[in-house]
All heavy atoms as an XYZ file, in Angstrom:
949
protein
N      -8.859      0.160      0.001
C      -8.212     -0.342     -1.204
C      -6.728     -0.534     -0.916
O      -6.040      0.423     -0.578
C      -8.413      0.641     -2.338
C      -7.826      0.191     -3.668
C      -8.051      1.181     -4.775
O      -8.716      2.199     -4.590
N      -7.523      0.907     -5.960
N      -6.236     -1.746     -1.106
C      -4.846     -2.060     -0.866
C      -3.997     -1.527     -2.030
O      -4.304     -1.817     -3.188
C      -4.621     -3.551     -0.733
C      -4.960     -4.178      0.628
C      -6.444     -4.101      0.893
C      -4.492     -5.639      0.633
N      -2.987     -0.774     -1.687
C      -2.186     -0.164     -2.755
C      -0.733     -0.066     -2.346
O      -0.411      0.206     -1.185
C      -2.727      1.239     -3.061
C      -2.233      1.861     -4.352
C      -2.957      3.149     -4.696
O      -3.643      3.729     -3.854
N      -2.816      3.590     -5.916
N       0.152     -0.288     -3.317
C       1.588     -0.075     -3.149
C       2.012      0.926     -4.188
O       1.695      0.745     -5.386
C       2.349     -1.380     -3.324
C       2.130     -2.484     -2.278
C       2.759     -3.818     -2.752
C       2.702     -2.095     -0.939
N       2.756      1.920     -3.788
C       3.196      2.950     -4.727
C       4.699      3.126     -4.603
O       5.194      3.565     -3.538
C       2.471      4.278     -4.485
C       2.975      5.333     -5.480
C       0.969      4.117     -4.632
N       5.401      2.834     -5.692
C       6.847      3.024     -5.718
C       7.210      4.448     -6.129
O       6.474      5.083     -6.893
C       7.515      2.039     -6.686
C       7.261      0.575     -6.452
C       6.138      0.038     -7.286
O       5.248      0.850     -7.687
O       6.058     -1.179     -7.494
N       8.352      4.899     -5.683
C       8.876      6.185     -6.124
C      10.409      6.131     -6.004
O      10.959      5.252     -5.367
C       8.286      7.317     -5.266
O       8.631      7.145     -3.909
N      11.021      7.134     -6.612
C      12.468      7.248     -6.520
C      13.245      6.867     -7.771
O      14.464      7.002     -7.797
N      12.564      6.375     -8.739
C      13.264      5.983     -9.989
C      13.741      7.193    -10.735
O      13.432      8.345    -10.416
N      14.533      6.947    -11.772
C      15.042      8.029    -12.601
C      16.305      7.604    -13.335
O      16.657      6.437    -13.360
N      16.971      8.594    -13.870
C      18.233      8.369    -14.587
C      19.414      8.577    -13.637
O      19.471      9.608    -12.937
C      18.323      9.335    -15.778
C      19.581      9.320    -16.587
C      19.732      7.964    -17.305
C      19.599     10.459    -17.607
N      20.315      7.639    -13.663
C      21.508      7.720    -12.793
C      22.726      7.244    -13.574
O      22.608      6.319    -14.416
C      21.261      6.914    -11.495
C      21.039      5.451    -11.789
C      22.427      7.082    -10.525
N      23.849      7.850    -13.304
C      25.069      7.450    -14.005
C      25.652      6.144    -13.409
O      25.433      5.856    -12.207
C      26.109      8.550    -13.868
C      25.739      9.799    -14.666
C      26.864     10.785    -14.704
O      27.795     10.786    -13.902
N      26.842     11.694    -15.715
N      26.362      5.398    -14.210
C      27.023      4.212    -13.681
C      27.900      4.565    -12.493
O      28.604      5.573    -12.504
C      27.833      3.698    -14.864
C      27.123      4.192    -16.054
C      26.569      5.547    -15.658
N      27.812      3.721    -11.473
C      28.545      3.984    -10.230
C      27.761      4.803     -9.237
O      28.215      4.963     -8.084
N      26.666      5.353     -9.673
C      25.862      6.200     -8.788
C      24.948      5.412     -7.878
O      24.953      4.195     -7.847
N      24.126      6.179     -7.133
C      23.221      5.581     -6.151
C      21.806      6.105     -6.362
O      21.612      7.188     -6.925
C      23.674      5.912     -4.734
O      24.954      5.348     -4.454
N      20.869      5.322     -5.875
C      19.473      5.711     -5.950
C      18.748      4.984     -4.819
O      19.063      3.850     -4.498
C      18.879      5.314     -7.284
C      17.628      6.085     -7.685
C      18.033      7.401     -8.300
N      16.842      8.157     -8.710
C      16.886      9.373     -9.268
N      18.063      9.949     -9.493
N      15.808      9.983     -9.585
N      17.752      5.667     -4.238
C      16.969      5.021     -3.217
C      15.500      4.983     -3.630
O      14.894      6.028     -3.928
C      17.085      5.733     -1.860
C      16.412      5.013     -0.725
C      16.712      5.677      0.609
C      16.106      4.915      1.800
N      16.457      5.512      3.112
N      14.997      3.786     -3.694
C      13.582      3.588     -4.048
C      12.761      3.459     -2.760
O      13.223      2.910     -1.743
C      13.401      2.345     -4.883
C      14.202      2.272     -6.182
C      13.871      0.966     -6.929
C      13.991      3.477     -7.048
N      11.548      3.931     -2.823
C      10.600      3.808     -1.728
C       9.325      3.121     -2.255
O       8.978      3.248     -3.431
C      10.219      5.155     -1.162
O      11.356      5.814     -0.670
N       8.675      2.431     -1.360
C       7.391      1.806     -1.712
C       6.470      2.021     -0.506
O       6.696      1.478      0.576
C       7.597      0.337     -1.946
S       6.021     -0.600     -2.183
N       5.471      2.846     -0.714
C       4.523      3.212      0.341
C       3.243      2.379      0.221
O       2.696      2.281     -0.889
C       4.212      4.678      0.299
N       2.818      1.809      1.314
C       1.600      1.020      1.314
C       0.447      1.829      1.871
O       0.630      2.630      2.797
C       1.781     -0.258      2.150
N      -0.724      1.626      1.321
C      -1.914      2.226      1.864
C      -3.052      1.204      1.820
O      -3.049      0.308      0.968
C      -2.295      3.471      1.084
O      -2.548      3.181     -0.260
N      -3.968      1.354      2.770
C      -5.125      0.431      2.792
C      -4.851     -0.854      3.553
O      -5.762     -1.678      3.722
N      -3.639     -1.050      4.017
C      -3.316     -2.218      4.862
C      -2.104     -1.927      5.698
O      -1.326     -0.988      5.398
C      -3.135     -3.483      4.022
C      -1.972     -3.459      3.069
C      -0.835     -4.216      3.340
C      -2.015     -2.711      1.886
C       0.222     -4.214      2.437
C      -0.953     -2.698      1.021
C       0.166     -3.461      1.289
N      -1.900     -2.754      6.708
C      -0.782     -2.564      7.637
C       0.395     -3.379      7.167
O       0.382     -4.637      7.187
C      -1.172     -3.011      9.053
O      -2.319     -2.242      9.474
C      -0.027     -2.769     10.014
N       1.404     -2.682      6.697
C       2.507     -3.371      6.040
C       3.285     -4.312      6.972
O       3.894     -5.273      6.495
C       3.461     -2.339      5.421
C       4.408     -2.827      4.326
C       3.689     -3.459      3.181
C       5.318     -1.709      3.889
N       3.283     -4.070      8.273
C       4.058     -4.887      9.196
C       3.534     -6.342      9.214
O       4.198     -7.204      9.775
C       4.087     -4.303     10.585
C       2.797     -4.376     11.323
C       2.932     -3.827     12.758
O       4.058     -3.401     13.111
O       1.930     -3.810     13.457
N       2.366     -6.581      8.677
C       1.835     -7.946      8.588
C       2.246     -8.694      7.297
O       1.798     -9.797      7.079
C       0.325     -7.944      8.696
C      -0.163     -7.410     10.026
O       0.459     -7.630     11.055
N      -1.281     -6.703     10.011
N       3.069     -8.005      6.515
C       3.410     -8.522      5.202
C       4.909     -8.521      4.966
O       5.619     -7.555      5.269
C       2.776     -7.650      4.109
C       1.265     -7.729      4.040
C       0.489     -7.079      4.992
C       0.633     -8.425      3.031
C      -0.875     -7.149      4.924
C      -0.756     -8.503      2.970
C      -1.511     -7.859      3.948
O      -2.850     -7.941      3.880
N       5.393     -9.631      4.435
C       6.765     -9.615      3.884
C       6.687     -8.915      2.540
O       5.654     -8.873      1.866
C       7.232    -11.064      3.671
N       7.818     -8.314      2.150
C       7.812     -7.555      0.894
C       9.058     -7.939      0.072
O      10.027     -8.454      0.589
C       7.792     -6.055      1.127
O       8.951     -5.722      1.926
C       6.541     -5.622      1.856
N       8.989     -7.641     -1.190
C      10.090     -7.912     -2.059
C      10.204     -6.830     -3.128
O       9.205     -6.129     -3.431
C       9.910     -9.264     -2.774
N      11.402     -6.683     -3.656
C      11.619     -5.844     -4.817
C      11.913     -6.745     -6.008
O      12.726     -7.654     -5.900
C      12.783     -4.889     -4.580
C      12.466     -3.752     -3.653
C      12.717     -3.720     -2.328
C      11.836     -2.521     -3.994
N      12.259     -2.518     -1.810
C      11.723     -1.766     -2.820
C      11.349     -1.974     -5.198
C      11.163     -0.494     -2.787
C      10.790     -0.707     -5.162
C      10.700      0.021     -3.970
N      11.222     -6.441     -7.085
C      11.424     -7.142     -8.345
C      11.967     -6.154     -9.386
O      11.762     -4.960     -9.293
C      10.099     -7.720     -8.885
C       9.656     -8.975     -8.182
C       9.165     -8.930     -6.875
C       9.702    -10.192     -8.827
C       8.749    -10.068     -6.239
C       9.260    -11.355     -8.195
C       8.801    -11.292     -6.908
N      12.658     -6.707    -10.367
C      13.180     -5.892    -11.429
C      12.856     -6.565    -12.761
O      12.976     -7.771    -12.905
C      14.707     -5.734    -11.344
C      15.361     -4.975    -12.468
C      16.842     -4.739    -12.162
N      17.608     -5.971    -12.119
C      18.788     -6.079    -11.546
N      19.333     -5.051    -10.913
N      19.441     -7.251    -11.592
N      12.423     -5.759    -13.704
C      12.180     -6.263    -15.066
C      13.036     -5.464    -16.040
O      12.732     -4.274    -16.315
C      10.693     -6.194    -15.431
C      10.409     -6.880    -16.767
C       8.944     -7.194    -16.961
O       8.083     -6.632    -16.287
N       8.663     -8.112    -17.889
N      14.113     -6.065    -16.479
C      14.981     -5.424    -17.431
C      14.363     -5.504    -18.828
O      13.518     -6.370    -19.083
C      16.343     -6.123    -17.443
N      14.738     -4.624    -19.740
C      14.179     -4.626    -21.084
C      14.360     -5.982    -21.768
O      15.444     -6.545    -21.806
C      15.010     -3.565    -21.805
C      15.442     -2.623    -20.727
C      15.700     -3.518    -19.548
N      13.260     -6.526    -22.240
C      13.265     -7.793    -22.925
C      13.439     -9.012    -22.072
O      13.613    -10.124    -22.588
N      13.397     -8.824    -20.746
C      13.591     -9.951    -19.828
C      12.394    -10.131    -18.920
O      11.547     -9.228    -18.815
C      14.863     -9.745    -19.010
C      16.117     -9.744    -19.855
C      17.354     -9.738    -18.997
C      18.619     -9.851    -19.831
N      19.845     -9.868    -18.996
N      12.335    -11.270    -18.272
C      11.255    -11.530    -17.315
C      11.479    -10.762    -16.002
O      12.619    -10.492    -15.637
C      11.145    -13.032    -17.073
C      10.719    -13.831    -18.297
C      10.478    -15.281    -17.973
O      10.818    -15.693    -16.833
O      10.000    -16.024    -18.835
N      10.411    -10.537    -15.343
C      10.484     -9.937    -14.010
C      11.122    -10.920    -13.039
O      10.767    -12.117    -13.005
C       9.105     -9.543    -13.535
C       9.052     -8.630    -12.365
C       7.622     -8.246    -12.014
N       6.930     -7.607    -13.130
C       5.734     -7.051    -13.036
N       5.085     -7.066    -11.868
N       5.162     -6.495    -14.082
N      12.070    -10.445    -12.244
C      12.707    -11.299    -11.284
C      12.847    -10.629     -9.923
O      13.008     -9.427     -9.825
C      14.119    -11.692    -11.764
C      15.051    -10.500    -11.942
C      16.494    -10.885    -12.239
O      16.847    -12.094    -12.126
O      17.304     -9.982    -12.535
N      12.728    -11.447     -8.879
C      12.942    -10.921     -7.537
C      14.412    -10.662     -7.296
O      15.270    -11.475     -7.696
C      12.398    -11.897     -6.511
N      14.739     -9.524     -6.697
C      16.126     -9.226     -6.421
C      16.426     -9.071     -4.916
O      17.560     -9.209     -4.505
C      16.596     -7.966     -7.161
C      15.750     -6.743     -6.792
C      16.627     -8.188     -8.657
C      16.275     -5.447     -7.340
N      15.392     -8.769     -4.148
C      15.606     -8.594     -2.707
C      14.242     -8.795     -2.007
O      13.191     -8.495     -2.596
C      16.142     -7.209     -2.404
O      16.251     -7.004     -1.017
N      14.308     -9.284     -0.777
C      13.080     -9.378     -0.017
C      13.406     -9.120      1.437
O      14.554     -9.247      1.887
C      12.369    -10.698     -0.217
S      13.150    -12.090      0.623
N      12.390     -8.759      2.196
C      12.572     -8.477      3.615
C      11.345     -9.029      4.357
O      10.200     -8.885      3.927
C      12.763     -6.946      3.861
C      13.063     -6.675      5.320
C      11.573     -6.154      3.360
C      13.578     -5.259      5.534
N      11.614     -9.685      5.455
C      10.521    -10.270      6.247
C       9.660     -9.148      6.870
O      10.067     -7.999      6.888
C      11.082    -11.177      7.340
O      11.961    -10.469      8.211
N       8.517     -9.528      7.399
C       7.559     -8.532      7.852
C       8.116     -7.622      8.937
O       7.775     -6.436      8.975
C       6.286     -9.198      8.317
O       6.559    -10.063      9.396
N       8.971     -8.165      9.796
C       9.509     -7.358     10.885
C      10.917     -6.867     10.566
O      11.567     -6.262     11.430
C       9.516     -8.153     12.205
C       8.119     -8.538     12.682
C       8.235     -9.319     14.006
C       7.198     -7.327     12.844
N      11.385     -7.179      9.360
C      12.694     -6.702      8.978
C      13.876     -7.486      9.521
O      15.022     -7.064      9.440
N      13.585     -8.658     10.069
C      14.665     -9.437     10.709
C      15.426    -10.302      9.727
O      16.503    -10.792     10.011
C      14.075    -10.349     11.798
O      13.021    -11.121     11.231
C      13.509     -9.494     12.934
N      14.857    -10.519      8.562
C      15.529    -11.301      7.523
C      15.466    -10.536      6.201
O      14.407    -10.092      5.774
C      14.827    -12.654      7.379
C      15.451    -13.527      6.282
C      14.704    -14.820      6.068
O      13.679    -15.052      6.774
O      15.087    -15.628      5.208
N      16.612    -10.391      5.578
C      16.716     -9.740      4.303
C      17.498    -10.650      3.351
O      18.588    -11.115      3.721
C      17.398     -8.358      4.390
C      16.719     -7.513      5.456
C      17.326     -7.658      3.038
C      17.423     -6.189      5.706
N      16.984    -10.888      2.183
C      17.653    -11.758      1.198
C      17.912    -10.993     -0.077
O      17.115    -10.104     -0.478
C      16.810    -12.995      0.925
C      16.652    -13.855      2.138
O      17.590    -14.088      2.886
N      15.423    -14.328      2.404
N      18.950    -11.392     -0.758
C      19.318    -10.774     -2.045
C      19.718    -11.833     -3.033
O      20.272    -12.862     -2.677
C      20.500     -9.805     -1.876
C      20.317     -8.739     -0.825
C      20.768     -8.923      0.476
C      19.682     -7.550     -1.115
C      20.583     -7.969      1.443
C      19.513     -6.557     -0.164
C      19.986     -6.753      1.125
O      19.815     -5.788      2.096
N      19.502    -11.515     -4.301
C      20.105    -12.362     -5.321
C      21.552    -11.941     -5.525
O      21.950    -10.829     -5.148
C      19.332    -12.276     -6.660
C      17.926    -12.828     -6.478
C      19.301    -10.844     -7.189
N      22.358    -12.844     -6.089
C      23.787    -12.589     -6.196
C      24.110    -11.326     -6.982
O      25.107    -10.645     -6.684
C      24.468    -13.772     -6.846
C      24.527    -14.991     -5.934
O      24.307    -14.816     -4.696
O      24.794    -16.093     -6.415
N      23.331    -11.020     -7.968
C      23.635     -9.875     -8.848
C      23.594     -8.535     -8.141
O      24.188     -7.562     -8.626
C      22.716     -9.861    -10.073
O      21.358     -9.738     -9.670
N      22.907     -8.450     -7.018
C      22.811     -7.180     -6.279
C      23.431     -7.234     -4.924
O      23.544     -6.186     -4.226
C      21.347     -6.685     -6.197
C      20.705     -6.635     -7.565
C      20.548     -7.538     -5.241
N      23.817     -8.400     -4.490
C      24.371     -8.580     -3.140
C      25.617     -7.705     -2.951
O      26.506     -7.658     -3.805
C      24.708    -10.050     -2.888
C      24.854    -10.458     -1.464
C      24.994    -11.991     -1.353
C      23.745    -12.715     -1.761
N      23.842    -14.180     -1.599
N      25.650     -6.967     -1.852
C      26.781     -6.093     -1.584
C      26.646     -4.687     -2.137
O      27.390     -3.797     -1.798
N      25.654     -4.520     -3.023
C      25.411     -3.194     -3.616
C      24.064     -2.627     -3.233
O      23.918     -1.404     -3.073
C      25.483     -3.290     -5.131
C      26.831     -3.784     -5.680
C      26.856     -3.684     -7.172
N      25.867     -4.511     -7.868
C      24.927     -4.025     -8.681
N      24.884     -2.718     -8.959
N      24.051     -4.848     -9.239
N      23.094     -3.468     -3.059
C      21.705     -3.041     -2.710
C      21.429     -3.381     -1.263
O      21.873     -4.416     -0.760
C      20.700     -3.724     -3.627
C      20.704     -3.279     -5.072
C      21.720     -2.511     -5.583
C      19.650     -3.661     -5.886
C      21.714     -2.126     -6.907
C      19.638     -3.255     -7.228
C      20.666     -2.527     -7.735
N      20.651     -2.523     -0.631
C      20.257     -2.747      0.776
C      18.774     -2.505      0.933
O      18.273     -1.408      0.635
C      21.019     -1.826      1.729
O      22.410     -2.035      1.561
C      20.636     -2.127      3.172
N      18.077     -3.522      1.353
C      16.659     -3.416      1.608
C      16.414     -3.043      3.069
O      17.153     -3.424      3.966
N      15.357     -2.276      3.293
C      14.991     -1.902      4.656
C      13.496     -1.598      4.683
O      12.841     -1.506      3.644
C      15.806     -0.694      5.147
O      15.539      0.448      4.352
N      12.981     -1.408      5.852
C      11.581     -1.031      6.000
C      11.387     -0.224      7.255
O      12.116     -0.377      8.226
C      10.683     -2.281      5.971
C      10.874     -3.229      7.128
C      10.138     -4.539      6.866
N       8.707     -4.343      6.734
C       7.890     -5.149      6.081
N       8.368     -6.210      5.429
N       6.598     -4.912      6.035
N      10.383      0.624      7.219
C       9.969      1.394      8.373
C       8.454      1.154      8.515
O       7.648      1.812      7.869
C      10.265      2.864      8.198
C       9.998      3.704      9.419
O       9.229      3.232     10.286
O      10.469      4.837      9.517
N       8.119      0.203      9.355
C       6.710     -0.162      9.504
C       5.881      0.981     10.114
O       4.677      1.043      9.881
C       6.569     -1.423     10.330
C       6.990     -2.658      9.545
O       6.970     -2.672      8.311
N       7.366     -3.730     10.237
N       6.526      1.863     10.833
C       5.779      3.022     11.406
C       5.334      3.951     10.306
O       4.356      4.710     10.475
C       6.632      3.742     12.428
O       7.706      4.403     11.791
N       6.025      3.895      9.165
C       5.663      4.729      8.009
C       5.011      3.926      6.917
O       4.718      4.454      5.836
C       6.915      5.429      7.446
C       7.553      6.407      8.424
C       8.756      7.093      7.794
C       9.347      8.126      8.763
N      10.546      8.812      8.181
N       4.827      2.614      7.182
C       4.188      1.745      6.196
C       4.941      1.792      4.861
O       4.314      1.782      3.788
C       2.718      2.141      5.994
C       1.769      0.987      6.195
O       2.056      0.039      6.970
N       0.605      1.045      5.560
N       6.252      1.792      4.952
C       7.084      2.004      3.756
C       8.297      1.047      3.780
O       8.848      0.780      4.835
C       7.577      3.454      3.672
O       6.431      4.318      3.669
C       8.389      3.693      2.430
N       8.617      0.555      2.614
C       9.840     -0.200      2.444
C      10.754      0.541      1.468
O      10.291      1.360      0.655
C       9.588     -1.651      1.938
C       8.784     -2.429      2.971
C       8.878     -1.649      0.609
N      12.046      0.232      1.545
C      13.042      0.955      0.761
C      13.990     -0.011      0.106
O      14.211     -1.140      0.565
C      13.830      1.903      1.677
C      12.995      2.844      2.488
C      12.630      2.529      3.792
C      12.549      4.065      1.942
C      11.846      3.396      4.531
C      11.779      4.921      2.680
C      11.416      4.592      3.988
O      10.643      5.454      4.709
N      14.646      0.489     -0.927
C      15.743     -0.232     -1.581
C      16.808      0.806     -1.886
O      16.641      1.630     -2.794
C      15.294     -0.945     -2.834
C      16.374     -1.812     -3.495
C      16.737     -3.013     -2.603
C      15.922     -2.292     -4.870
N      17.896      0.751     -1.147
C      19.045      1.588     -1.415
C      19.953      0.876     -2.447
O      20.391     -0.225     -2.164
C      19.821      1.879     -0.128
C      21.086      2.696     -0.339
C      20.833      4.104     -0.781
O      19.957      4.785     -0.232
N      21.569      4.559     -1.791
N      20.181      1.549     -3.540
C      20.982      0.954     -4.624
C      22.257      1.751     -4.798
O      22.201      2.962     -5.122
C      20.162      0.932     -5.919
C      18.832      0.247     -5.776
S      17.926      0.128     -7.333
C      17.619      1.847     -7.710
N      23.395      1.103     -4.610
C      24.686      1.739     -4.761
C      25.458      1.057     -5.880
O      25.150     -0.045     -6.286
C      25.466      1.665     -3.445
C      24.779      2.410     -2.312
O      24.097      3.411     -2.523
N      24.998      1.888     -1.095
N      26.520      1.723     -6.326
C      27.400      1.155     -7.373
C      26.592      0.631     -8.549
O      26.800     -0.492     -9.013
C      28.269      0.043     -6.783
O      29.052      0.525     -5.691
N      25.677      1.452     -9.002
C      24.740      1.000    -10.057
C      25.470      0.755    -11.341
O      26.441      1.439    -11.711
C      23.626      2.017    -10.253
C      22.547      1.975     -9.153
C      21.747      3.259     -9.122
C      21.653      0.753     -9.392
N      24.998     -0.257    -12.068
C      25.563     -0.662    -13.341
C      24.505     -0.545    -14.440
O      23.302     -0.590    -14.142
C      26.019     -2.130    -13.266
C      26.974     -2.446    -12.143
C      27.246     -3.916    -12.063
C      28.196     -4.277    -10.918
N      28.464     -5.736    -10.843
N      24.900     -0.436    -15.689
C      23.908     -0.371    -16.771
C      22.951     -1.542    -16.741
O      21.770     -1.385    -17.091
C      24.774     -0.360    -18.027
C      26.024      0.301    -17.574
C      26.276     -0.169    -16.180
N      23.443     -2.712    -16.343
C      22.540     -3.873    -16.305
C      21.524     -3.845    -15.175
O      20.685     -4.707    -15.087
C      23.391     -5.179    -16.197
C      24.405     -5.184    -15.082
C      25.780     -4.805    -15.599
O      25.903     -3.829    -16.388
O      26.757     -5.468    -15.151
N      21.593     -2.837    -14.321
C      20.576     -2.628    -13.301
C      19.351     -1.892    -13.873
O      18.348     -1.714    -13.191
C      21.127     -1.858    -12.129
C      22.160     -2.633    -11.337
O      21.969     -3.831    -11.122
O      23.178     -2.018    -10.972
N      19.456     -1.423    -15.117
C      18.367     -0.735    -15.744
C      17.150     -1.609    -15.818
O      17.222     -2.778    -16.184
C      18.776     -0.287    -17.152
O      19.810      0.694    -17.046
C      17.594      0.310    -17.917
N      15.972     -1.022    -15.512
C      14.745     -1.753    -15.612
C      13.656     -1.072    -14.842
O      13.845     -0.024    -14.233
N      12.512     -1.696    -14.836
C      11.373     -1.238    -14.032
C      11.430     -2.015    -12.720
O      11.507     -3.260    -12.718
C      10.022     -1.450    -14.728
C       8.887     -0.961    -13.868
C      10.035     -0.744    -16.084
N      11.383     -1.246    -11.636
C      11.449     -1.876    -10.301
C      10.062     -1.859     -9.705
O       9.382     -0.804     -9.649
C      12.420     -1.100     -9.429
C      13.866     -1.425     -9.786
C      14.419     -0.942    -10.973
C      14.657     -2.173     -8.932
C      15.722     -1.241    -11.320
C      15.989     -2.468     -9.281
C      16.513     -1.998    -10.459
O      17.811     -2.295    -10.807
N       9.666     -3.020     -9.198
C       8.354     -3.195     -8.588
C       8.503     -3.643     -7.138
O       9.413     -4.446     -6.835
C       7.558     -4.264     -9.310
C       7.280     -4.038    -10.772
C       8.170     -4.432    -11.764
C       6.100     -3.410    -11.145
C       7.919     -4.218    -13.073
C       5.817     -3.192    -12.490
C       6.725     -3.602    -13.437
O       6.446     -3.388    -14.774
N       7.643     -3.170     -6.270
C       7.583     -3.748     -4.952
C       6.329     -4.656     -4.902
O       5.367     -4.424     -5.609
C       7.583     -2.720     -3.847
S       6.155     -1.717     -3.682
N       6.445     -5.657     -4.060
C       5.350     -6.620     -3.908
C       5.251     -7.029     -2.443
O       6.218     -6.972     -1.720
C       5.626     -7.839     -4.783
N       4.046     -7.440     -2.069
C       3.810     -7.826     -0.683
C       3.103     -9.172     -0.592
O       2.284     -9.518     -1.450
C       2.984     -6.767      0.022
N       3.473     -9.934      0.450
C       2.891    -11.230      0.703
C       2.478    -11.263      2.165
O       3.310    -11.018      3.043
C       3.930    -12.319      0.434
O       3.460    -13.588      0.927
N       1.212    -11.556      2.426
C       0.767    -11.622      3.814
C       1.471    -12.739      4.572
O       1.526    -13.873      4.111
C      -0.749    -11.801      3.914
C      -1.280    -11.699      5.318
C      -2.784    -11.667      5.389
N      -3.255    -11.593      6.750
C      -3.401    -10.478      7.434
N      -3.121     -9.318      6.875
N      -3.836    -10.541      8.678
N       2.051    -12.387      5.708
C       2.794    -13.353      6.508
C       4.179    -12.853      6.771
O       4.620    -11.847      6.210
N       4.904    -13.572      7.649
C       6.190    -13.044      8.096
C       7.364    -13.302      7.163
O       8.360    -12.563      7.178
C       6.413    -13.747      9.422
C       5.677    -15.055      9.283
C       4.481    -14.731      8.437
N       7.283    -14.339      6.347
C       8.448    -14.805      5.634
C       8.516    -14.302      4.207
O       7.476    -14.129      3.546
C       8.495    -16.348      5.641
C       8.399    -16.929      7.031
C       7.287    -17.676      7.418
C       9.425    -16.729      7.951
C       7.187    -18.191      8.689
C       9.335    -17.248      9.238
C       8.209    -17.969      9.625
O       8.133    -18.461     10.882
N       9.765    -14.113      3.750
C       9.934    -13.656      2.375
C      10.800    -14.616      1.594
O      11.459    -15.487      2.218
C      10.549    -12.256      2.356
S      12.316    -12.163      2.656
N      10.804    -14.456      0.312
C      11.625    -15.309     -0.541
C      11.951    -14.572     -1.825
O      11.136    -13.754     -2.296
C      10.891    -16.593     -0.874
O      11.614    -17.353     -1.819
N      13.133    -14.810     -2.375
C      13.472    -14.277     -3.716
C      13.389    -15.411     -4.746
O      13.920    -15.280     -5.850
C      14.865    -13.637     -3.727
C      14.874    -12.314     -2.939
C      15.955    -14.585     -3.234
N      12.715    -16.483     -4.378
C      12.513    -17.581     -5.277
C      11.233    -17.431     -6.064
O      10.124    -17.639     -5.541
C      12.480    -18.895     -4.467
C      12.397    -20.123     -5.369
O      12.583    -20.001     -6.593
O      12.148    -21.208     -4.833
N      11.342    -16.964     -7.268
C      10.183    -16.765     -8.130
C       9.258    -15.729     -7.535
O       9.665    -14.769     -6.871
N       7.978    -15.920     -7.803
C       6.977    -14.979     -7.360
C       6.411    -15.308     -5.995
O       5.559    -14.580     -5.472
C       5.853    -14.870     -8.405
C       6.302    -14.186     -9.672
C       6.828    -14.917    -10.739
C       6.220    -12.812     -9.805
C       7.271    -14.304    -11.866
C       6.630    -12.184    -10.977
C       7.159    -12.924    -11.995
N       6.858    -16.420     -5.392
C       6.474    -16.820     -4.055
C       4.994    -16.614     -3.854
O       4.191    -17.121     -4.638
C       7.309    -15.993     -3.060
C       7.206    -16.388     -1.593
C       7.326    -17.693     -1.172
C       6.971    -15.421     -0.619
C       7.209    -18.034      0.130
C       6.857    -15.768      0.698
C       6.971    -17.076      1.059
O       6.867    -17.409      2.400
N       4.569    -15.906     -2.811
C       3.147    -15.648     -2.547
C       2.831    -14.166     -2.680
O       1.875    -13.674     -2.048
C       2.789    -16.105     -1.129
C       2.804    -17.602     -1.000
O       2.445    -18.339     -1.916
N       3.184    -18.068      0.177
N       3.601    -13.454     -3.479
C       3.385    -12.003     -3.533
C       2.140    -11.716     -4.322
O       2.090    -11.844     -5.554
C       4.607    -11.342     -4.175
C       5.881    -11.581     -3.378
C       6.889    -12.372     -3.861
C       6.014    -11.025     -2.108
C       8.013    -12.618     -3.090
C       7.151    -11.270     -1.352
C       8.148    -12.045     -1.852
O       9.256    -12.286     -1.087
N       1.124    -11.286     -3.635
C      -0.182    -11.070     -4.263
C      -0.528     -9.618     -4.495
O      -1.535     -9.309     -5.151
N       0.280     -8.727     -3.926
C       0.022     -7.303     -4.063
C       1.225     -6.659     -4.726
O       2.369     -6.905     -4.316
C      -0.243     -6.662     -2.691
C      -1.404     -7.319     -1.989
C      -1.176     -8.287     -1.011
C      -2.720     -7.010     -2.291
C      -2.224     -8.914     -0.368
C      -3.764     -7.600     -1.673
C      -3.515     -8.570     -0.692
O      -4.567     -9.196     -0.090
N       0.948     -5.808     -5.689
C       2.022     -5.232     -6.520
C       1.822     -3.729     -6.720
O       0.698     -3.241     -6.798
C       2.030     -5.893     -7.886
C       2.417     -7.330     -7.847
C       1.637     -8.390     -7.528
C       3.740     -7.858     -8.075
N       2.354     -9.570     -7.580
C       3.647     -9.252     -7.908
C       4.948     -7.274     -8.431
C       4.755    -10.103     -8.071
C       6.043     -8.118     -8.602
C       5.961     -9.501     -8.418
N       2.960     -3.029     -6.778
C       2.911     -1.661     -7.171
C       2.938     -1.549     -8.681
O       3.025     -2.528     -9.427
N       2.906     -0.301     -9.173
C       2.851     -0.055    -10.605
C       4.234     -0.016    -11.228
O       4.354     -0.024    -12.475
C       2.090      1.256    -10.870
C       2.926      2.522    -10.746
C       3.347      2.865     -9.340
O       2.803      2.293     -8.373
N       4.281      3.776     -9.171
N       5.273      0.063    -10.404
C       6.626      0.075    -10.914
C       7.198      1.471    -11.078
O       6.450      2.446    -11.261
N       8.517      1.550    -10.987
C       9.235      2.796    -11.205
C      10.452      2.503    -12.072
O      11.172      1.521    -11.808
C       9.584      3.510     -9.880
O      10.163      4.779    -10.134
C      10.577      2.691     -9.060
N      10.699      3.322    -13.060
C      11.776      3.073    -13.998
C      13.094      3.586    -13.437
O      13.191      4.732    -12.967
C      11.507      3.781    -15.324
C      12.628      3.709    -16.348
C      12.774      2.340    -16.949
O      11.796      1.666    -17.303
N      14.024      1.886    -17.105
N      14.150      2.717    -13.522
C      15.500      3.136    -13.161
C      16.335      2.890    -14.416
O      16.365      1.774    -14.961
C      16.054      2.322    -11.991
C      17.527      2.666    -11.774
C      15.231      2.581    -10.735
N      17.013      3.935    -14.841
C      17.901      3.835    -16.020
C      19.293      4.229    -15.605
O      19.499      5.322    -15.094
C      17.397      4.755    -17.146
O      16.032      4.408    -17.504
C      18.287      4.607    -18.365
N      20.215      3.304    -15.815
C      21.615      3.536    -15.484
C      22.389      3.752    -16.787
O      22.571      2.810    -17.546
C      22.203      2.408    -14.660
C      23.649      2.738    -14.252
C      21.351      2.095    -13.443
N      22.793      4.951    -16.994
C      23.420      5.278    -18.277
C      24.207      6.573    -18.132
O      23.841      7.461    -17.356
C      22.366      5.473    -19.375
O      22.950      5.884    -20.586
N      25.308      6.670    -18.884
C      26.069      7.897    -18.902
C      25.621      8.787    -20.061
O      26.140      9.913    -20.219
C      27.568      7.579    -19.039
O      27.790      6.770    -20.166
C-alpha cells in the first residue's frame, strides 16, 4: 500500500522555524518527484516547493523563496521541508505529494497522484 505520512507540524511563533518530514512507505521514493503543498484557511491548496526524484532540482514559489528549503534523503525514503522566518500567512495544512518520474513542478497539481494526509502548521504569537 503506497502511503505518504507527514509529520512535524505544530504551533510556532512568527519568525520561528519548523521542519516538516514526509515518509513514504510501500514504494521507492527515489523514483518519484515530490512536492509540498499548502492549504491556508479559506484558500485553495497550492504547491509551494518541489524536488526532483534525485534531488538535483528544487523549485519554490516566490512567497517562500529564501525562507523554505526542500530536501530529500532517498536512503530513508523521506523528504523534508525546512521552514524558517515563518509568518502568520504561512499558517495552513501542509501536504506532501509524489509524482512518478524524475521531474517536478510547482505549477498546479502537475502529475502528483499520491498524497499524504497533511500536517497543520500554525504561525501565531
